[in-house]
Every structure is written in C-alpha cells, then in structure tokens.
N, CA, C and O of each residue as an XYZ file, in Angstrom:
780
protein
N     -11.516      8.082    -17.101
C     -10.886      9.115    -16.214
C      -9.531      8.656    -15.982
O      -9.269      7.477    -15.742
N      -8.540      9.720    -16.061
C      -7.294      9.257    -15.761
C      -7.012      9.772    -14.434
O      -7.345     10.929    -14.179
N      -6.381      8.982    -13.465
C      -6.018      9.249    -12.136
C      -4.436      9.433    -12.119
O      -3.771      8.570    -12.693
N      -3.792     10.490    -11.503
C      -2.235     10.682    -11.466
C      -2.103      9.944    -10.183
O      -3.012     10.064     -9.362
N      -1.104      9.213     -9.923
C      -0.723      8.623     -8.723
C       0.849      8.869     -8.405
O       1.852      8.592     -9.063
N       0.712      9.376     -7.385
C       2.080      9.827     -6.731
C       2.897      8.599     -5.977
O       2.790      8.374     -4.772
N       3.636      7.929     -6.783
C       4.211      6.787     -6.489
C       5.427      6.454     -7.506
O       5.426      6.739     -8.703
N       6.368      5.858     -6.869
C       7.649      5.591     -7.616
C       7.706      4.010     -7.640
O       8.783      3.442     -7.822
N       6.409      3.240     -7.433
C       6.329      1.839     -7.457
C       5.605      1.339     -8.583
O       4.375      1.368     -8.561
N       6.236      0.877     -9.576
C       5.500      0.308    -10.702
C       4.637     -0.785    -10.480
O       3.598     -0.970    -11.113
N       5.117     -1.592     -9.476
C       4.346     -2.795     -9.194
C       2.866     -2.196     -8.554
O       1.756     -2.554     -8.948
N       3.089     -1.356     -7.644
C       1.848     -0.744     -7.121
C       0.589     -0.190     -8.246
O      -0.625     -0.394     -8.212
N       1.355      0.515     -9.140
C       0.372      1.207    -10.407
C      -0.107     -0.028    -11.028
O      -1.225      0.060    -11.536
N       0.591     -1.362    -11.117
C       0.040     -2.310    -12.201
C      -1.131     -2.757    -11.310
O      -2.273     -2.842    -11.762
N      -0.842     -3.021    -10.127
C      -1.796     -3.775     -9.150
C      -3.087     -2.798     -9.088
O      -4.186     -3.351     -9.091
N      -3.038     -1.522     -9.037
C      -4.267     -0.645     -9.024
C      -4.880     -0.693    -10.506
O      -6.104     -0.592    -10.584
N      -4.254     -0.817    -11.506
C      -4.775     -0.862    -12.751
C      -5.539     -2.163    -13.060
O      -6.639     -2.195    -13.613
N      -4.766     -3.339    -12.602
C      -5.694     -4.765    -12.635
C      -6.961     -4.659    -11.886
O      -8.050     -5.013    -12.339
N      -6.756     -4.140    -10.686
C      -8.048     -4.076     -9.821
C      -9.164     -3.410    -10.332
O     -10.253     -3.812     -9.922
N      -9.151     -2.372    -11.230
C     -10.284     -1.691    -11.403
C     -10.397     -1.575    -13.138
O     -11.036     -0.707    -13.732
N      -9.702     -2.546    -13.695
C      -9.704     -2.642    -15.121
C     -10.791     -2.391    -15.926
O     -10.705     -1.903    -17.052
N     -11.787     -2.704    -15.392
C     -13.263     -2.639    -15.881
C     -14.068     -1.390    -15.707
O     -15.227     -1.350    -16.121
N     -13.574     -0.490    -15.183
C     -14.361      0.594    -14.775
C     -14.019      2.033    -15.367
O     -14.387      3.090    -14.853
N     -13.293      1.917    -16.473
C     -12.854      2.929    -17.328
C     -11.956      4.092    -16.656
O     -12.004      5.300    -16.888
N     -11.273      3.516    -15.921
C     -10.054      4.363    -15.064
C      -8.731      3.913    -15.503
O      -8.374      2.745    -15.655
N      -8.094      4.906    -15.676
C      -6.567      4.687    -16.181
C      -5.607      5.519    -15.013
O      -5.667      6.714    -14.727
N      -4.760      4.527    -14.481
C      -3.678      5.171    -13.614
C      -2.532      5.516    -14.135
O      -1.970      4.636    -14.786
N      -1.916      6.724    -14.032
C      -0.696      7.168    -14.532
C       0.407      7.689    -13.477
O       0.035      8.246    -12.444
N       1.403      7.547    -13.684
C       2.581      8.245    -12.595
C       2.655      9.525    -12.875
O       2.573      9.935    -14.033
N       2.818     10.305    -11.840
C       3.214     11.610    -11.826
C       4.340     11.960    -12.656
O       4.485     13.117    -13.050
N       5.207     10.966    -12.971
C       6.401     11.121    -13.688
C       6.067     11.445    -15.315
O       6.849     11.959    -16.115
N       4.823     11.042    -15.549
C       4.241     11.323    -16.930
C       4.484     12.697    -17.349
O       4.755     12.989    -18.514
N       4.375     13.643    -16.283
C       4.246     14.990    -16.406
C       5.686     15.704    -16.175
O       5.834     16.807    -15.650
N       6.705     14.874    -16.660
C       8.044     15.252    -16.813
C       9.024     15.484    -15.627
O      10.066     16.136    -15.688
N       8.520     14.842    -14.536
C       9.266     14.973    -13.350
C      10.206     13.707    -13.286
O       9.951     12.663    -13.888
N      11.233     13.889    -12.558
C      12.034     12.604    -12.232
C      11.529     12.253    -10.775
O      10.725     12.930    -10.134
N      12.064     11.219    -10.408
C      11.485     10.541     -9.118
C      11.738     11.500     -7.999
O      12.811     12.076     -7.821
N      10.646     11.629     -7.243
C      10.524     12.566     -5.933
C      10.220     11.550     -4.716
O       9.384     10.646     -4.722
N      10.982     11.863     -3.806
C      10.689     11.236     -2.477
C      10.200     12.077     -1.370
O      10.979     12.671     -0.625
N       8.897     12.135     -1.252
C       8.532     13.281     -0.205
C       8.790     12.753      1.147
O       8.991     11.540      1.207
N       8.823     13.408      2.207
C       9.118     13.078      3.612
C       7.655     12.270      4.148
O       6.515     12.549      3.775
N       7.959     11.448      4.898
C       6.985     10.604      5.520
C       7.015     10.725      7.040
O       7.300      9.727      7.703
N       6.734     11.905      7.640
C       6.950     12.031      9.158
C       5.789     12.543      9.798
O       5.908     13.216     10.823
N       4.452     12.244      9.201
C       3.289     12.534      9.874
C       2.989     11.567     10.988
O       3.529     10.469     11.119
N       2.128     12.058     11.731
C       1.595     11.183     12.843
C       0.585     10.006     12.700
O       0.164      9.232     13.559
N       0.303     10.099     11.300
C      -0.832      9.119     10.946
C      -0.693      8.782      9.561
O      -0.164      9.607      8.815
N      -1.190      7.427      9.010
C      -1.079      7.216      7.598
C      -1.827      8.302      6.780
O      -1.460      8.494      5.621
N      -2.742      8.949      7.245
C      -3.496      9.910      6.431
C      -2.527     11.192      6.348
O      -2.465     11.834      5.299
N      -1.768     11.551      7.483
C      -0.832     12.758      7.368
C       0.033     12.522      6.365
O       0.234     13.393      5.518
N       0.716     11.211      6.319
C       1.669     10.911      5.483
C       1.318     11.011      4.069
O       2.085     11.454      3.214
N      -0.046     10.520      3.815
C      -0.549     10.485      2.455
C      -0.794     11.947      2.049
O      -0.663     12.352      0.894
N      -1.168     12.720      3.122
C      -1.432     14.293      2.481
C      -0.112     14.853      2.212
O       0.017     15.480      1.160
N       0.965     14.718      3.052
C       2.113     15.290      2.864
C       2.739     14.856      1.450
O       3.444     15.610      0.778
N       2.461     13.801      1.155
C       2.897     13.335     -0.267
C       2.100     13.820     -1.192
O       2.633     14.029     -2.282
N       0.869     14.085     -1.075
C       0.067     14.709     -2.099
C       0.276     16.062     -2.303
O       0.147     16.564     -3.420
N       0.624     16.769     -1.205
C       0.926     18.169     -1.376
C       2.269     18.141     -2.246
O       2.268     18.851     -3.252
N       3.127     17.580     -2.031
C       4.412     17.759     -2.878
C       4.045     17.548     -4.355
O       4.240     18.397     -5.224
N       3.520     16.392     -4.553
C       3.114     16.023     -6.033
C       2.246     17.216     -6.620
O       2.491     17.700     -7.726
N       1.315     17.614     -5.882
C       0.324     18.497     -6.491
C       0.993     19.865     -6.867
O       0.720     20.511     -7.878
N       1.881     20.202     -5.938
C       2.687     21.431     -6.234
C       3.381     21.559     -7.362
O       3.429     22.610     -8.001
N       4.058     20.329     -7.732
C       4.776     20.199     -8.907
C       4.152     19.929     -9.952
O       4.635     20.454    -10.955
N       3.132     19.221    -10.131
C       2.367     19.060    -11.347
C       0.980     19.836    -11.599
O       0.320     19.707    -12.630
N       0.669     20.567    -10.636
C      -0.483     21.595    -10.742
C      -1.657     20.778    -10.917
O      -2.619     21.377    -11.399
N      -1.824     19.504    -10.634
C      -3.092     18.711    -10.908
C      -3.468     17.951     -9.764
O      -2.679     17.743     -8.843
N      -4.712     17.500     -9.783
C      -5.079     16.550     -8.552
C      -4.265     15.084     -8.531
O      -3.940     14.474     -9.550
N      -4.072     14.761     -7.514
C      -3.204     13.457     -7.230
C      -3.777     12.650     -6.227
O      -4.440     13.062     -5.276
N      -3.419     11.195     -6.548
C      -3.737     10.048     -5.668
C      -2.573      9.719     -4.968
O      -1.676      9.270     -5.680
N      -2.287      9.835     -3.547
C      -1.324      9.095     -2.882
C      -1.767      8.106     -1.769
O      -2.922      8.080     -1.344
N      -0.798      7.316     -1.339
C      -1.334      6.432     -0.321
C      -0.173      6.373      0.614
O       0.914      6.910      0.401
N      -0.527      5.601      1.781
C       0.324      5.328      2.908
C      -0.171      4.298      3.632
O      -1.377      4.180      3.847
N       0.763      3.433      4.084
C       0.058      2.034      4.765
C       1.249      1.684      5.686
O       2.192      2.468      5.795
N       1.206      0.484      6.361
C       2.154     -0.100      7.075
C       1.773     -1.309      7.567
O       0.565     -1.531      7.646
N       2.644     -2.235      7.955
C       2.428     -3.420      8.631
C       2.693     -3.290     10.035
O       3.739     -2.793     10.453
N       1.755     -3.731     10.794
C       1.844     -3.601     12.397
C       2.014     -5.021     12.778
O       1.338     -5.840     12.156
N       2.769     -5.415     13.653
C       3.086     -6.730     14.237
C       2.612     -6.688     15.742
O       3.158     -5.889     16.502
N       1.695     -7.455     16.158
C       1.323     -7.522     17.626
C       2.556     -7.557     18.607
O       2.724     -6.803     19.566
N       3.406     -8.598     18.179
C       4.534     -8.687     19.046
C       5.449     -7.736     19.205
O       6.283     -7.719     20.110
N       5.313     -6.841     18.255
C       6.272     -5.689     18.235
C       5.526     -4.418     17.843
O       5.777     -3.843     16.784
N       4.619     -3.992     18.694
C       3.731     -2.794     18.306
C       4.215     -1.587     17.853
O       3.649     -1.006     16.927
N       5.300     -1.091     18.450
C       6.114      0.183     18.079
C       7.249      0.002     17.216
O       8.019      0.949     17.061
N       7.462     -1.157     16.602
C       8.447     -1.400     15.660
C       8.334     -0.813     13.990
O       9.193     -0.209     13.347
N       7.227     -1.149     13.657
C       7.030     -0.875     12.432
C       5.663      0.341     12.108
O       5.837      1.553     12.238
N       4.528     -0.194     11.737
C       3.428      0.622     11.643
C       3.652      1.866     10.672
O       3.744      1.709      9.455
N       3.729      3.067     11.266
C       3.929      4.177     10.506
C       5.392      4.144     10.002
O       5.626      4.719      8.939
N       6.357      3.553     10.635
C       7.780      3.684     10.350
C       8.123      2.377      9.397
O       9.287      2.037      9.185
N       7.087      1.746      8.894
C       7.338      0.489      8.070
C       8.560      0.788      7.123
O       9.652      0.220      7.141
N       8.172      1.728      6.351
C       9.423      1.935      5.210
C      10.552      2.224      5.624
O      11.535      1.867      4.974
N      10.672      2.866      6.683
C      11.986      3.333      7.344
C      12.648      2.235      8.239
O      13.844      2.261      8.529
N      11.881      1.385      8.601
C      12.557      0.321      9.316
C      13.668     -0.650      8.692
O      14.572     -1.168      9.348
N      13.479     -0.792      7.490
C      14.264     -1.887      6.798
C      15.662     -1.450      6.440
O      15.807     -0.317      5.980
N      16.751     -2.274      6.615
C      17.969     -1.931      6.141
C      18.223     -2.216      4.605
O      19.133     -1.673      3.977
N      17.346     -3.106      4.071
C      17.393     -3.431      2.624
C      16.247     -2.653      1.831
O      15.203     -2.357      2.413
N      16.453     -2.342      0.547
C      15.341     -1.801     -0.226
C      14.702     -2.859     -1.041
O      13.734     -2.542     -1.731
N      15.172     -4.195     -1.040
C      14.865     -5.161     -1.849
C      13.588     -5.905     -1.197
O      13.822     -6.328     -0.065
N      12.416     -6.125     -1.632
C      11.388     -6.883     -0.987
C      11.829     -8.179     -0.269
O      11.535     -8.340      0.916
N      12.553     -9.140     -0.986
C      12.980    -10.462     -0.479
C      13.671    -10.331      0.860
O      13.392    -11.005      1.851
N      14.663     -9.331      0.785
C      15.463     -9.097      1.941
C      14.664     -8.488      3.174
O      14.824     -8.820      4.348
N      13.815     -7.578      2.714
C      12.934     -7.084      3.822
C      12.105     -8.028      4.463
O      11.935     -7.948      5.679
N      11.447     -9.111      3.642
C      10.837    -10.112      4.139
C      11.565    -10.875      5.062
O      11.045    -11.331      6.080
N      12.735    -11.037      4.762
C      13.785    -12.007      5.616
C      14.218    -11.312      6.822
O      14.670    -11.988      7.747
N      14.122     -9.812      6.946
C      14.393     -9.129      8.129
C      13.297     -9.268      9.102
O      13.491     -9.328     10.316
N      12.056     -9.322      8.501
C      10.884     -9.426      9.411
C      10.805    -11.051      9.973
O      10.406    -11.323     11.105
N      11.175    -11.889      9.161
C      11.315    -13.320      9.657
C      12.255    -13.399     10.735
O      12.021    -14.029     11.766
N      13.430    -12.701     10.488
C      14.346    -13.083     11.558
C      14.057    -12.424     12.983
O      14.605    -12.780     14.026
N      13.096    -11.393     12.862
C      12.691    -10.950     14.147
C      12.017    -11.985     15.146
O      12.050    -11.941     16.376
N      11.469    -12.822     14.427
C      10.855    -14.050     15.114
C      11.543    -15.447     15.341
O      11.050    -16.431     15.891
N      12.868    -15.297     14.757
C      13.607    -16.521     14.685
C      13.915    -17.123     16.110
O      14.613    -16.451     16.870
N      13.483    -18.232     16.477
C      13.812    -18.701     17.744
C      13.074    -18.179     18.749
O      13.489    -18.425     19.882
N      12.055    -17.499     18.643
C      11.163    -16.979     19.660
C       9.562    -17.408     19.563
O       8.989    -17.574     18.486
N       9.055    -17.533     20.611
C       7.717    -18.047     20.534
C       6.929    -16.708     20.943
O       6.747    -16.327     22.099
N       6.546    -16.139     19.896
C       5.892    -14.906     19.971
C       4.539    -14.956     19.251
O       4.473    -15.861     18.419
N       3.471    -14.212     19.375
C       2.197    -14.011     18.430
C       2.901    -13.416     17.110
O       3.768    -12.544     17.044
N       2.263    -14.154     16.056
C       2.685    -13.866     14.692
C       1.496    -12.844     14.171
O       1.599    -12.397     13.028
N       0.513    -12.515     14.885
C      -0.352    -11.750     14.480
C      -0.210    -10.434     13.973
O       0.350     -9.620     14.707
N      -0.715     -9.973     12.568
C      -0.324     -8.910     12.115
C      -1.572     -8.044     11.523
O      -2.632     -8.624     11.291
N      -1.442     -6.746     11.298
C      -2.355     -6.145     10.624
C      -1.663     -5.218      9.401
O      -0.800     -4.400      9.718
N      -2.037     -5.359      8.096
C      -1.662     -4.454      7.074
C      -2.635     -3.365      6.813
O      -3.811     -3.627      6.561
N      -2.171     -2.126      6.867
C      -3.095     -0.995      6.721
C      -2.632     -0.246      5.464
O      -1.479     -0.220      5.034
N      -3.726      0.370      4.933
C      -3.578      1.133      3.610
C      -4.606      2.267      3.668
O      -5.793      1.958      3.771
N      -4.212      3.681      3.605
C      -4.841      4.676      3.384
C      -4.652      5.561      2.242
O      -3.560      6.102      2.072
N      -5.620      5.750      1.453
C      -5.427      6.534      0.088
C      -6.086      7.948      0.353
O      -7.087      8.096      1.054
N      -5.429      8.940     -0.270
C      -5.974     10.405     -0.272
C      -5.847     10.895     -1.718
O      -4.784     10.807     -2.331
N      -6.944     11.404     -2.234
C      -7.152     12.257     -3.509
C      -7.116     13.573     -3.178
O      -8.056     13.977     -2.495
N      -6.195     14.412     -3.516
C      -6.092     15.994     -3.340
C      -6.476     16.601     -4.588
O      -5.908     16.335     -5.648
N      -7.479     17.452     -4.474
C      -7.872     18.294     -5.556
C      -7.766     19.749     -5.027
O      -8.742     20.190     -4.421
N      -6.732     20.498     -5.188
C      -6.703     21.776     -4.573
C      -6.544     21.736     -3.063
O      -5.476     21.358     -2.583
N      -7.495     22.085     -2.343
C      -7.673     21.965     -0.826
C      -8.711     20.915     -0.557
O      -8.945     20.655      0.623
N      -9.342     20.299     -1.472
C     -10.134     19.215     -1.104
C      -9.658     17.879     -1.016
O      -8.915     17.441     -1.894
N     -10.042     17.119      0.049
C      -9.253     15.794      0.169
C     -10.501     14.577      0.352
O     -11.507     14.550      1.062
N     -10.072     13.852     -0.386
C     -11.059     12.608     -0.218
C     -10.312     11.316      0.278
O      -9.319     10.933     -0.341
N     -10.729     10.696      1.284
C      -9.868      9.589      2.045
C     -10.547      8.404      2.098
O     -11.754      8.441      2.339
N      -9.871      7.126      1.877
C     -10.441      5.977      2.185
C      -9.305      5.148      2.807
O      -8.111      5.335      2.571
N      -9.832      4.164      3.669
C      -8.927      3.183      4.296
C      -9.348      1.766      4.410
O     -10.548      1.503      4.340
N      -8.463      0.827      4.579
C      -8.904     -0.432      4.603
C      -7.819     -1.333      5.470
O      -6.665     -0.916      5.373
N      -7.984     -2.362      6.204
C      -6.932     -3.092      6.682
C      -7.283     -4.650      6.538
O      -8.423     -5.074      6.347
N      -6.206     -5.387      6.651
C      -6.138     -6.897      6.557
C      -5.568     -7.504      7.873
O      -4.508     -7.112      8.361
N      -6.310     -8.450      8.396
C      -5.650     -9.096      9.496
C      -5.127    -10.596      9.067
O      -5.818    -11.339      8.370
N      -3.901    -10.932      9.537
C      -3.322    -12.137      9.381
C      -2.277    -12.568     10.208
O      -2.241    -12.157     11.368
N      -1.314    -13.430      9.732
C      -0.253    -13.898     10.509
C       0.974    -13.787      9.563
O       0.884    -13.795      8.336
N       2.291    -13.670     10.364
C       3.412    -13.848      9.584
C       3.666    -15.255      9.359
O       3.648    -16.085     10.268
N       3.911    -15.531      8.102
C       4.343    -16.976      7.741
C       5.645    -17.324      8.488
O       6.267    -16.509      9.169
N       5.994    -18.584      8.301
C       7.265    -19.208      8.963
C       8.384    -19.015      7.684
O       9.584    -18.917      7.943
N       7.945    -18.975      6.471
C       8.797    -18.681      5.448
C       7.929    -18.127      4.364
O       6.699    -18.140      4.391
N       8.803    -17.555      3.241
C       8.030    -16.981      2.064
C       7.228    -18.025      1.247
O       7.840    -19.074      1.047
N       6.147    -17.953      0.806
C       5.554    -18.872     -0.180
C       4.666    -18.195     -1.048
O       3.863    -17.321     -0.721
N       4.890    -18.719     -2.324
C       3.945    -18.081     -3.319
C       4.958    -17.229     -4.147
O       6.082    -16.886     -3.779
N       4.361    -16.958     -5.311
C       5.185    -16.038     -6.374
C       4.224    -14.920     -6.910
O       4.671    -14.157     -7.767
N       3.086    -14.787     -6.519
C       2.100    -13.797     -6.813
C       2.419    -12.519     -6.012
O       3.141    -12.553     -5.016
N       1.796    -11.270     -6.536
C       2.105    -10.013     -5.880
C       3.230     -9.595     -5.754
O       4.063     -9.823     -6.631
N       3.511     -8.947     -4.739
C       4.952     -8.042     -4.302
C       5.035     -7.640     -2.951
O       4.000     -7.696     -2.286
N       6.074     -7.247     -2.427
C       6.000     -6.785     -1.134
C       5.985     -7.745     -0.233
O       6.710     -8.724     -0.407
N       5.132     -7.645      0.932
C       5.122     -8.658      1.917
C       4.263     -9.798      1.659
O       4.065    -10.645      2.529
N       3.609     -9.875      0.201
C       2.560    -10.812     -0.025
C       3.037    -12.291      0.336
O       2.173    -13.077      0.727
N       4.390    -12.728      0.227
C       4.713    -13.967      0.299
C       4.780    -14.356      1.794
O       4.966    -15.535      2.095
N       4.633    -13.384      2.755
C       4.975    -13.671      4.199
C       3.745    -13.332      4.888
O       3.788    -13.376      6.117
N       2.426    -12.932      4.210
C       1.427    -12.715      5.106
C       0.407    -13.876      4.713
O      -0.150    -14.077      3.634
N       0.331    -14.585      5.921
C      -0.566    -15.862      5.792
C      -1.875    -15.454      6.408
O      -2.071    -14.805      7.436
N      -2.799    -16.017      5.486
C      -4.235    -15.870      5.781
C      -4.887    -17.135      6.482
O      -5.043    -18.138      5.785
N      -5.283    -17.159      7.825
C      -5.894    -18.417      8.289
C      -7.020    -19.056      7.670
O      -7.119    -20.283      7.661
N      -7.961    -18.220      7.101
C      -9.093    -18.793      6.383
C      -8.831    -19.578      5.068
O      -9.542    -20.504      4.678
N      -7.613    -19.052      4.361
C      -7.440    -19.486      3.197
C      -6.107    -20.640      3.242
O      -5.786    -21.333      2.276
N      -5.477    -20.660      4.497
C      -4.507    -21.528      4.708
C      -3.353    -21.337      3.379
O      -2.707    -22.230      2.830
N      -3.353    -20.081      3.130
C      -2.223    -19.681      2.148
C      -1.661    -18.406      2.372
O      -2.332    -17.672      3.098
N      -0.553    -17.937      1.914
C      -0.300    -16.566      1.806
C      -0.862    -15.849      0.815
O      -1.336    -16.476     -0.133
N      -0.919    -14.589      0.825
C      -1.554    -13.529     -0.217
C      -0.735    -13.979     -1.495
O      -1.428    -14.018     -2.512
N       0.623    -14.334     -1.662
C       1.347    -14.596     -2.704
C       1.031    -16.037     -3.300
O       1.614    -16.400     -4.322
N       0.157    -16.815     -2.694
C      -0.233    -18.035     -3.187
C      -1.656    -17.911     -3.948
O      -2.107    -18.793     -4.679
N      -2.254    -16.757     -3.684
C      -3.387    -16.533     -4.230
C      -3.592    -16.142     -5.692
O      -2.587    -15.689     -6.239
N      -4.641    -16.224     -6.388
C      -4.736    -15.724     -7.768
C      -4.733    -14.224     -7.605
O      -4.879    -13.687     -6.507
N      -4.569    -13.598     -8.677
C      -4.598    -12.012     -8.631
C      -6.170    -11.444     -8.032
O      -6.354    -10.519     -7.241
N      -6.953    -12.111     -8.532
C      -8.305    -11.873     -8.443
C      -8.632    -12.051     -6.877
O      -9.126    -11.173     -6.170
N      -8.299    -13.238     -6.496
C      -8.416    -13.455     -5.023
C      -7.620    -12.571     -4.051
O      -8.099    -12.174     -2.989
N      -6.348    -12.278     -4.484
C      -5.581    -11.367     -3.690
C      -6.078    -10.065     -3.546
O      -5.941     -9.467     -2.479
N      -6.710     -9.505     -4.630
C      -7.394     -8.272     -4.645
C      -8.604     -8.103     -3.559
O      -8.820     -6.989     -3.081
N      -9.230     -9.008     -3.256
C     -10.325     -9.265     -2.423
C      -9.707     -8.923     -0.954
O     -10.354     -8.354     -0.075
N      -8.578     -9.284     -0.843
C      -7.965     -9.191      0.610
C      -7.118     -8.006      0.823
O      -6.949     -7.512      1.938
N      -6.501     -7.481     -0.441
C      -5.352     -6.435     -0.254
C      -6.369     -4.899      0.238
O      -7.409     -4.448     -0.242
N      -5.609     -4.490      1.240
C      -6.317     -3.229      1.982
C      -6.077     -2.273      0.890
O      -7.052     -1.544      0.705
N      -5.108     -2.057      0.134
C      -4.892     -0.959     -0.923
C      -5.940     -1.170     -1.944
O      -6.409     -0.187     -2.517
N      -6.329     -2.304     -2.209
C      -7.062     -2.412     -3.420
C      -8.663     -2.207     -2.617
O      -9.495     -1.456     -3.126
N      -8.872     -2.749     -1.694
C     -10.198     -2.164     -1.022
C     -10.232     -0.780     -0.695
O     -11.314     -0.193     -0.722
N      -9.252     -0.224     -0.409
C      -9.397      1.356     -0.086
C      -9.612      2.105     -1.603
O     -10.446      2.988     -1.801
N      -8.817      1.642     -2.479
C      -8.909      2.065     -3.816
C     -10.364      1.929     -4.639
O     -10.786      2.775     -5.427
N     -10.981      0.778     -4.311
C     -12.350      0.501     -4.797
C     -13.258      1.605     -4.043
O     -14.025      2.313     -4.696
N     -13.140      1.721     -2.661
C     -13.787      2.759     -2.124
C     -13.518      4.055     -2.711
O     -14.494      4.787     -2.878
N     -12.338      4.487     -3.064
C     -12.095      5.638     -3.728
C     -12.832      5.913     -5.081
O     -13.423      6.975     -5.278
N     -12.774      4.975     -5.938
C     -13.254      5.011     -7.118
C     -14.603      5.290     -7.163
O     -15.188      5.958     -8.016
N     -15.141      4.649     -6.031
C     -16.783      4.998     -5.841
C     -17.044      6.353     -5.477
O     -17.855      7.047     -6.091
N     -16.377      6.754     -4.491
C     -16.303      8.241     -4.062
C     -16.120      9.268     -5.184
O     -16.844     10.261     -5.252
N     -15.240      9.039     -5.974
C     -14.751      9.914     -7.062
C     -15.899      9.940     -8.155
O     -16.175     10.949     -8.804
N     -16.446      8.889     -8.267
C     -17.622      8.602     -9.144
C     -18.808      9.485     -8.520
O     -19.360     10.302     -9.257
N     -19.161      9.365     -7.368
C     -20.217     10.108     -6.549
C     -19.998     11.431     -6.784
O     -20.954     12.140     -7.098
N     -18.668     11.981     -6.665
C     -18.251     13.319     -6.786
C     -18.240     13.895     -8.251
O     -18.043     15.087     -8.486
N     -18.462     12.980     -9.176
C     -18.578     13.103    -10.529
C     -17.178     13.937    -10.988
O     -17.258     14.900    -11.751
N     -16.017     13.513    -10.496
C     -14.796     14.080    -11.128
C     -14.297     13.656    -12.514
O     -13.278     14.161    -12.985
C-alpha cells in the first residue's frame, strides 16, 4: 500500500517508513506527483483542524487521498506559548537553534520542566476522514543530549528511561514517539477499512 504524505520534512518521512517497515506500506511525498513545496496555512483551533486544512490543500492539488499530521510541544510552565503555535513560535528554522530557544526560556528560572508532545494524524479520502492521535509526557532536559532522531528529541527527557529521546535506539524511540504511535493506529484503521 502506498500512502501519500503531505509533508516537506524528509526526516519525518524516513521515521514513518522505518516505523512500519514490515507492514507492506510505502510512504511517498506529495512532491512525487510533480508539485513543488507547498506550505499550507496552520490557523485552526486544534491539531485536528490544522491537519485537515493541510490535507485539503494537498488533496486538491494531487486529486488523491493524503495523510497529514499536526502536533505541538506543550510546556506546563508556559501553557499558552507553544502548543498549536509551536511551528510559528521559533525565530530559527534550524532544529538545534529551536531547541536552544526552548532551553533559553528556562535559563536562570526555577520552573517546572514538564512537557507534553502531541501528534494528530489525518487521512483524507474525498470527504472521509480517519483521525488518530497520541501524546508523550516528559520533561525538558537541561541541555541537548544524544544524536538519534530529529527535532526536539535531544531535549525531551524521559524520567523512566533517564535519557532523552535522542539517546534511545530507533526502535525504543518509536515506542515513545506520539507520531509513530498515532501512525501505527492509523495503519491499523486503514487496514480495517481495507484501503
């Protein structure tokens, strides 16, 4: 089964492929269908609305079903700062610089470092939507550690592992990743729908 993914993030595509490598599913970018990079608006009132907005844009362009996602990092100490606005919060587009921006928020302050990472996936076929979501609880590390994964993985600390996501193996990381958990739910639902 080929699933077209509405993303411009190659790391995300690779992570998805690795996570379901043994299930006969192949993820391809919407750009395979001759489109250059599209940056849909993300101004919905929920992660689901953002994923739906993106899916509509891609589906109209390629005239095929498409999988999109949205998610965000929620900081307990700054509940209104990121979340739905995570992507727009950062001054830099580079992951290492973005991670430093987050660490700088806490510099010299005694604040709770608890966080939640959320992911919502939406598969759009015409007007039919299939939606899955998952979340991860952790803490913001005091400094980046590890080289695995991408994005926030080097600064999301898991208390039970006593490591950041980036310090885990790819297999272990996949068991925690909200996007991968939501993706596995999605593959199951698509299989049940016999698509």
